[in-house]
N, CA and C of each residue as an Amber inpcrd file, in Angstrom:
protein
   219
  21.2370000   9.6270000  -6.5090000  21.6520000   8.1150000  -7.0860000
  23.0490000   7.5610000  -6.7600000  23.9080000   8.3860000  -6.8090000
  25.4250000   8.0990000  -6.6410000  25.5320000   7.6910000  -5.4040000
  24.4280000   8.6100000  -4.4730000  25.2590000   8.3120000  -2.9830000
  24.2220000   6.9440000  -2.0310000  22.4550000   6.9010000  -3.3480000
  22.5220000   5.3720000  -3.0940000  23.2020000   4.0170000  -3.4220000
  23.9340000   4.8070000  -4.3620000  25.2410000   3.3930000  -4.9350000
  25.7980000   3.1090000  -4.0010000  26.6210000   4.7010000  -3.4610000
  27.4060000   3.9010000  -2.2700000  27.0210000   3.4000000  -1.3590000
  26.1150000   4.1670000  -0.4970000  25.1990000   3.2020000   0.6090000
  24.4440000   2.2030000   0.1690000  24.6030000   2.0610000  -0.8870000
  24.1910000   0.0690000  -0.8150000  25.1800000  -0.6570000  -0.8310000
  26.3950000   0.0230000  -1.7610000  27.4220000  -1.0040000  -1.7210000
  28.8470000  -0.8720000  -0.2990000  28.4120000   0.3410000   0.0710000
  29.3850000   0.2740000   1.5560000  28.4150000  -1.1020000   2.2290000
  26.9450000  -0.9110000   2.6780000  26.1880000  -1.8580000   3.5300000
  26.8190000  -3.5110000   3.5820000  26.6410000  -3.9580000   1.8470000
  26.5200000  -4.5910000   1.2440000  28.3490000  -5.3430000   1.6410000
  29.0270000  -4.5050000   1.4200000  30.5710000  -4.8050000   1.5210000
  30.9840000  -5.4380000   3.0680000  29.9100000  -3.6700000   3.8250000
  30.6970000  -4.2230000   5.1820000  29.3030000  -5.1810000   5.6570000
  28.6270000  -5.9060000   5.2410000  28.0440000  -7.6090000   5.6500000
  28.3550000  -8.2650000   5.6530000  28.4050000  -8.4650000   4.6170000
  29.4330000  -9.7190000   3.6080000  30.6530000 -10.4860000   4.1800000
  31.4790000  -8.8600000   4.6830000  32.5960000  -8.6420000   5.1650000
  33.0270000  -9.4620000   6.6940000  31.9550000  -9.0880000   7.3150000
  31.5770000  -9.3130000   8.8470000  31.0910000 -10.8110000   9.1140000
  29.9400000 -11.2510000   7.4380000  29.5450000 -12.2210000   7.5880000
  30.7980000 -13.5470000   7.5930000  31.5670000 -13.3210000   6.6850000
  32.6160000 -14.1840000   6.3500000  33.4460000 -14.2990000   7.4970000
  33.8290000 -12.9230000   7.8750000  35.0340000 -12.9220000   9.7760000
  34.0910000 -14.2620000  10.7020000  32.6390000 -13.6280000  10.5120000
  31.6230000 -14.6300000  11.7090000  32.1380000 -16.1690000  11.2200000
  32.2740000 -16.5440000  10.2510000  32.1870000 -17.5380000  10.0900000
  33.7050000 -18.6090000   9.9700000  34.3360000 -17.3260000   9.5750000
  35.9960000 -17.8440000   9.7970000  36.3060000 -18.0790000  11.4110000
  35.4810000 -17.3290000  12.2420000  35.8120000 -17.4520000  13.7520000
  35.0220000 -18.8560000  13.7250000  33.8450000 -19.5720000  13.7400000
  33.0420000 -20.4020000  13.9210000  33.5960000 -21.6440000  13.0850000
  34.6090000 -21.4500000  12.1450000  35.4410000 -22.6570000  11.5430000
  36.8950000 -22.6870000  12.4910000  37.1010000 -21.4450000  12.9920000
  38.9460000 -21.7170000  13.6410000  38.1290000 -21.8470000  14.7930000
  36.7690000 -22.1220000  15.5820000  36.8410000 -22.3530000  17.0220000
  36.0350000 -23.9860000  16.3740000  35.8520000 -24.8080000  15.2630000
  35.9700000 -26.1000000  14.8740000  33.9980000 -25.9630000  14.6330000
  33.5450000 -25.2910000  14.8000000  31.8990000 -25.2010000  14.2740000
  31.8590000 -25.3050000  13.1550000  31.6170000 -26.4530000  12.4780000
  30.6720000 -27.0070000  11.5360000  29.1670000 -25.9020000  11.3010000
  29.1900000 -24.7120000  10.1900000  27.9710000 -24.1290000  10.3720000
  27.2750000 -24.9050000   9.1490000  27.6890000 -26.1030000   7.6940000
  27.1810000 -26.7790000   7.1120000  26.0170000 -27.7840000   7.7360000
  26.8470000 -28.2420000   9.0980000  26.6940000 -30.1730000   9.4040000
  24.7930000 -30.4100000   9.6030000  24.8770000 -31.3630000   9.1120000
  23.5740000 -32.3460000   8.9150000  22.6760000 -31.9750000  10.1690000
  21.6930000 -31.5850000  10.1050000  20.6590000 -30.8950000  11.2040000
  21.0740000 -29.5560000  11.8000000  20.4650000 -29.5590000  13.2830000
  20.2070000 -28.2930000  13.7660000  21.4870000 -28.9620000  14.9920000
  22.3680000 -28.9970000  15.3750000  23.0120000 -29.4020000  16.4070000
  23.6080000 -28.0450000  17.3190000  24.2190000 -28.2330000  18.4420000
  24.0350000 -27.0850000  19.0650000  25.6290000 -25.4390000  18.3690000
  26.6170000 -26.7580000  17.9450000  27.2590000 -26.4570000  16.8070000
  26.9210000 -25.8900000  15.3220000  26.4640000 -26.1150000  14.4050000
  25.6690000 -25.5620000  13.6840000  25.2620000 -24.5680000  14.2230000
  24.3540000 -24.4190000  15.1870000  23.4890000 -22.9160000  15.8490000
  24.3440000 -22.2480000  16.0700000  25.3200000 -22.4960000  17.0640000
  26.8560000 -21.7870000  17.1890000  27.4060000 -20.3910000  16.0840000
  27.6230000 -21.2530000  15.0830000  28.0250000 -20.9700000  13.4710000
  27.3200000 -20.1670000  12.8420000  25.6980000 -20.5570000  13.3960000
  24.7200000 -19.6030000  12.0500000  24.4840000 -18.7120000  13.1810000
  24.2720000 -18.0940000  13.9030000  24.8570000 -16.8870000  15.2070000
  26.1400000 -16.1510000  14.8990000  26.7110000 -16.5490000  14.7110000
  28.3640000 -16.2200000  14.4550000  28.5420000 -15.4490000  13.1010000
  27.8360000 -16.2370000  12.4630000  27.8110000 -15.4640000  11.0770000
  26.9380000 -14.1240000  10.5420000  25.5680000 -14.2340000  11.5500000
  24.7420000 -13.2260000  11.7430000  24.9300000 -12.2500000  12.0660000
  25.9160000 -12.3270000  13.4650000  26.8160000 -11.3330000  14.4250000
  27.6900000 -10.6220000  13.2440000  28.1360000 -11.5250000  12.8990000
  29.3480000 -11.0030000  11.6570000  28.8160000 -10.0730000  11.0930000
  27.7430000 -10.8420000  10.4270000  27.3860000  -9.7870000   9.2550000
  26.8110000  -8.6010000   9.8910000  26.2140000  -8.3690000  10.7600000
  25.3180000  -7.3110000  11.3810000  26.1640000  -6.2230000  12.4220000
  27.2660000  -6.6110000  12.2870000  28.8300000  -5.9160000  13.4140000
  29.4230000  -5.2350000  11.6840000  29.3160000  -5.9250000  11.0640000
  29.8300000  -5.4260000   9.9290000  29.3400000  -4.2180000   8.9900000
  27.7060000  -4.7660000   8.8860000  26.5860000  -3.5180000   8.6650000
  26.6690000  -2.4370000   9.6140000  27.0260000  -2.4700000  10.7820000
  26.6030000  -1.7010000  11.7430000  28.6040000  -0.4620000  11.3530000
  29.1940000  -1.0780000  11.3490000  30.6800000  -0.5840000  11.3170000
  30.8630000  -0.2150000   9.7110000  30.1750000  -0.5680000   9.1380000
  30.3860000   0.1550000   7.5030000  29.4400000   1.3980000   7.7490000
  28.2610000   1.4390000   8.3140000  27.1230000   3.1880000   8.6680000
  27.9160000   3.5110000   9.4850000  29.2510000   2.9200000  10.3190000
  29.5180000   4.3040000  11.4960000  30.4570000   5.0720000  10.8400000
  31.1330000   3.8470000   9.6450000  32.3760000   4.3180000   8.7160000
  31.7910000   5.7910000   7.8100000  30.6350000   5.5470000   7.3520000
  30.0750000   5.9840000   6.4300000  29.7090000   7.6880000   6.7110000
  29.0500000   7.2100000   8.0940000  28.5100000   8.9820000   8.6990000
  29.6200000   9.3520000   9.4800000  30.2260000   9.1530000   9.2920000
  31.8550000   9.8580000   9.3740000  32.7830000  10.2660000   8.9310000
  32.2690000  10.1760000   7.6750000  32.7690000  10.5840000   6.2440000
  32.2360000  10.8800000   5.5750000  31.0040000  11.0550000   5.8690000
  29.9870000  12.6520000   5.3520000  30.1670000  13.9800000   5.9440000
  30.1900000  13.5920000   7.4420000  30.1890000  14.4660000   8.6510000
  32.0070000  15.2320000   8.6360000  33.0520000  14.4720000   8.0110000
  33.9320000  15.1200000   7.5690000  33.9630000  15.9810000   6.2620000
  33.2650000  15.5820000   5.6130000  33.0980000  16.5460000   4.1840000
  32.2670000  17.5870000   4.2430000  31.8440000  17.7400000   5.4460000
  30.4570000  18.8210000   5.4440000  30.7610000  20.4130000   5.7550000
  30.2100000  20.8980000   5.3790000  31.4340000  22.6260000   5.3400000
  30.9910000  23.0080000   6.7250000
């Protein structure tokens, strides 16, 4: 049960951190995620948030797998 909790928490932390970084990159580029309508800038900002979240999730899973392998006998 503890392993499932750790897995869920690390996945969530990785996803949220990556999504926030994607949002930050979009804001730094002047893209408004919450602009009215679905203009090009808004779509690109949405893609950056999604890509950031997915990348963060994969990095968290990679890190967790390395941690599991380093503690194996």
